[in-house]
C-alpha positions, 0 to 999 in steps of 0.5 A: 552428781545430780544424785549428790544434790549438788548446787549447780554452780558446784556441779558445773565447777567439776564437770568443767574440771573433769572435762579438762583432766579427761581432755589431758588424758585423751590429748597427751596421756594416749596410749594406743590400745589404752583408754583412761577411765574417770572416777568421782567420789562426793564425801557427802558434805564437801568435797568432789574428788576427781580422778582420770587415770591413762597408761601415759607415764607422762606427766603433766605440766601448768603451761603458760600460755600467752594471751593469743594461744588457742589452748594450754590453759585447762591446768590453770582452769582446774588450778582456779576450781580445784582445792588441790590437784596432783598426781600419782603414780600407777603400775602402768600410767598415772592418776591425775585427781583433784579435789573440788569443794562444793 
């Protein structure tokens, strides 16, 4: 992302979105013997698209954690930081994508 010369605050937002989606892939989308992959594309102007793919068909759902919960806020953060996000099915598994305005 440094080579894209993104401002620090934009880069931090993208990093957090990647971190949350990748964590979800590890925690909830893991299938033994399979890995997950991360892809990012910058349009050169205002949007970075993040994609995290895994082999699980389980679709993520934003949780409503209580104030004392120690997890369950990842997709809430993605919703707050991304212009939009969603899920695409693949032949094996799914891709969770997010578009972050930079």
